[in-house]
C-alpha positions as CSV (number, residue, x, y, z in Angstrom):
1,X,27.2,32.7,139.5
2,X,24.1,30.6,139.3
3,X,23.0,28.8,136.2
4,X,20.0,31.1,135.6
5,X,22.2,34.2,135.7
6,X,24.7,32.5,133.3
7,X,21.9,31.7,130.9
8,X,20.6,35.2,131.1
9,X,24.1,36.7,130.5
10,X,24.4,34.5,127.4
11,X,21.1,35.7,126.1
12,X,22.2,39.3,126.6
13,X,25.5,38.7,124.8
14,X,23.8,37.3,121.7
15,X,23.6,40.1,119.3
16,X,23.6,40.6,115.5
17,X,27.3,41.2,114.7
18,X,28.1,42.3,111.2
19,X,31.8,43.3,111.5
20,X,33.3,39.8,111.5
21,X,36.7,38.4,110.9
22,X,38.1,35.0,110.4
23,X,40.2,34.8,113.6
24,X,38.1,32.6,115.8
25,X,38.9,32.7,119.5
26,X,38.5,28.9,119.7
27,X,39.4,25.9,117.5
28,X,36.9,25.0,114.8
29,X,36.3,21.7,116.6
30,X,34.8,23.7,119.5
31,X,32.3,25.3,117.2
32,X,31.4,21.8,115.8
33,X,30.9,20.5,119.4
34,X,28.6,23.4,120.1
35,X,26.5,22.6,117.0
36,X,26.4,18.9,117.8
37,X,25.2,19.6,121.3
38,X,22.4,21.9,119.9
39,X,21.3,19.2,117.4
40,X,21.0,16.7,120.2
41,X,19.4,18.8,122.9
42,X,17.2,21.3,121.2
43,X,13.5,20.3,121.4
44,X,11.2,19.5,118.5
45,X,7.5,18.9,118.1
46,X,6.7,15.2,118.5
47,X,10.4,14.7,118.9
48,X,10.6,15.0,115.2
49,X,14.3,16.0,115.1
50,X,13.6,17.5,111.6
51,X,16.3,20.1,111.6
52,X,19.4,19.5,109.5
53,X,22.6,21.6,109.6
54,X,25.6,22.1,107.4
55,X,28.7,24.0,108.7
56,X,31.0,25.7,106.2
57,X,34.5,26.9,107.0
58,X,37.2,28.6,105.0
59,X,37.0,28.3,101.2
60,X,33.6,26.6,101.4
61,X,32.2,29.5,103.5
62,X,33.6,32.0,100.9
63,X,32.1,29.9,98.1
64,X,28.7,30.2,99.6
65,X,28.8,33.9,99.6
66,X,30.2,34.0,96.1
67,X,27.3,31.8,95.0
68,X,25.0,34.3,96.7
69,X,26.6,37.2,94.9
70,X,26.4,35.5,91.5
71,X,22.7,34.7,92.0
72,X,21.9,38.2,93.2
73,X,23.8,39.7,90.2
74,X,21.3,37.8,87.9
75,X,18.4,39.8,89.3
76,X,20.1,43.2,90.0
77,X,21.6,44.4,86.7
78,X,22.4,48.0,87.7
79,X,26.0,48.3,88.9
80,X,25.2,51.3,91.2
81,X,22.3,49.5,92.9
82,X,24.4,46.3,93.3
83,X,27.3,48.1,95.0
84,X,25.7,48.2,98.4
85,X,24.7,44.5,98.2
86,X,28.2,43.6,97.1
87,X,29.8,45.3,100.1
88,X,27.3,43.5,102.4
89,X,28.3,40.2,100.9
90,X,32.0,41.0,101.3
91,X,31.3,41.5,105.0
92,X,29.9,38.0,105.2
93,X,32.8,36.5,103.3
94,X,35.2,38.1,105.8
95,X,33.8,35.9,108.5
96,X,35.2,32.5,109.5
97,X,32.2,30.3,108.5
98,X,28.5,29.9,107.9
99,X,26.0,27.5,109.4
100,X,23.2,26.5,107.0
101,X,19.9,25.5,108.6
102,X,17.6,23.1,106.8
103,X,14.3,21.3,107.6
104,X,13.9,17.7,106.3
105,X,10.5,17.8,104.5
106,X,10.4,14.0,104.5
107,X,10.1,14.1,108.3
108,X,7.3,16.8,108.0
109,X,5.4,14.7,105.4
110,X,5.7,11.6,107.5
111,X,4.2,13.4,110.5
112,X,1.4,14.9,108.4
113,X,0.5,11.4,107.0
114,X,0.6,9.7,110.4
115,X,-1.0,12.4,112.5
116,X,-3.7,13.8,110.2
117,X,-5.4,15.8,112.9
118,X,-2.3,18.1,113.1
119,X,-1.3,18.0,109.4
120,X,-1.6,21.7,108.9
121,X,0.5,22.4,112.0
122,X,3.6,20.4,111.2
123,X,5.1,22.9,108.7
124,X,4.6,25.6,111.3
125,X,6.1,23.5,114.1
126,X,9.0,22.6,111.8
127,X,9.8,26.3,111.3
128,X,9.6,26.8,115.1
129,X,12.0,23.8,115.7
130,X,14.5,25.3,113.3
131,X,14.2,28.7,114.9
132,X,15.1,27.2,118.3
133,X,18.2,25.6,116.8
134,X,19.2,28.9,115.4
135,X,18.7,30.6,118.7
136,X,20.5,28.0,120.8
137,X,23.5,28.0,118.4
138,X,23.6,31.8,118.1
139,X,23.5,32.2,121.9
140,X,26.1,29.5,122.5
141,X,28.4,31.1,120.0
142,X,28.2,34.3,122.0
143,X,29.4,32.5,125.1
144,X,32.6,31.7,123.2
145,X,32.9,35.4,122.1
146,X,32.1,34.5,118.6
147,X,30.0,37.0,116.7
148,X,27.2,36.0,114.3
149,X,24.3,37.3,112.2
150,X,21.4,35.5,110.5
151,X,20.6,35.8,106.8
152,X,17.8,34.5,104.6
153,X,18.9,34.3,100.9
154,X,16.8,31.3,100.3
155,X,15.2,30.3,98.0
156,X,17.4,32.3,95.6
157,X,20.5,30.2,96.4
158,X,18.8,26.8,97.1
159,X,19.6,25.1,93.9
160,X,23.2,26.1,93.8
161,X,23.7,25.2,97.5
162,X,22.2,21.8,97.0
163,X,24.3,21.0,93.9
164,X,27.6,22.4,95.4
165,X,27.4,20.5,98.7
166,X,25.3,17.5,97.6
167,X,22.4,18.3,99.8
168,X,19.6,15.8,100.1
169,X,16.6,16.9,97.9
170,X,14.2,16.7,100.9
171,X,16.3,19.3,102.9
172,X,14.7,22.7,102.6
173,X,17.1,25.6,103.3
174,X,15.7,28.0,106.0
175,X,18.5,30.3,107.0
176,X,22.2,31.1,106.9
177,X,24.2,32.1,110.0
178,X,27.5,33.8,109.4
179,X,30.0,33.7,112.3
180,X,33.5,34.9,113.1
181,X,35.6,37.0,115.3
182,X,34.1,40.2,116.6
183,X,35.8,43.0,114.8
184,X,33.3,45.7,116.0
185,X,30.7,45.1,118.7
186,X,27.0,45.8,118.1
187,X,25.6,49.1,119.1
188,X,23.2,49.9,121.9
189,X,20.0,47.9,121.8
190,X,16.6,49.7,122.1
191,X,13.7,48.0,123.9
192,X,10.0,48.4,123.5
193,X,8.4,48.9,127.0
194,X,7.5,45.7,128.8
195,X,4.0,47.1,129.4
196,X,3.4,46.8,125.7
197,X,4.7,43.3,125.5
198,X,3.7,41.5,128.6
199,X,0.4,40.7,130.4
200,X,0.3,38.9,133.8
201,X,-2.8,37.6,135.6
202,X,-3.3,36.0,139.0
203,X,0.1,37.0,140.3
């Protein structure tokens, strides 16, 4: 199989998997190697390398989703309304770990100050850089038969996350990727017609 086909197969395998377990098909160290490789080789605007990542396993992973539950409970008082949310969070807790994605705002500010012409673009490029890291890691996890889904409970949980894991004050939380063993595969994916999504000229 050629490299292009391998890459395309990995892209197809990457899905949002919500039925997760904690029985990883590989050692935790393999997940960490995958994350390290993504940090080193994912591109960033001006080679800023502004993305920061924290990986949580085991009790730390479960602690994150307990923090999320506690913070959400403060804003959803009705027990009946909260039940669906609680079940969703229990599904996240059932996974093997969570990858926290941050952007270092000190790097963004430095670029804004030193390249004033593009100052208003650097926050946008920073988000795009982070998104590329998310996609690379998510797709790479799929090649190891590890399921994942992406969540965004920031900024609700930011302060508790920062204090619990001693996160640098300049790191801005962007997303949370839950991962684990695939207990139930994703359903069929529907596609919008390419004719609505692609234009080609001069071919």
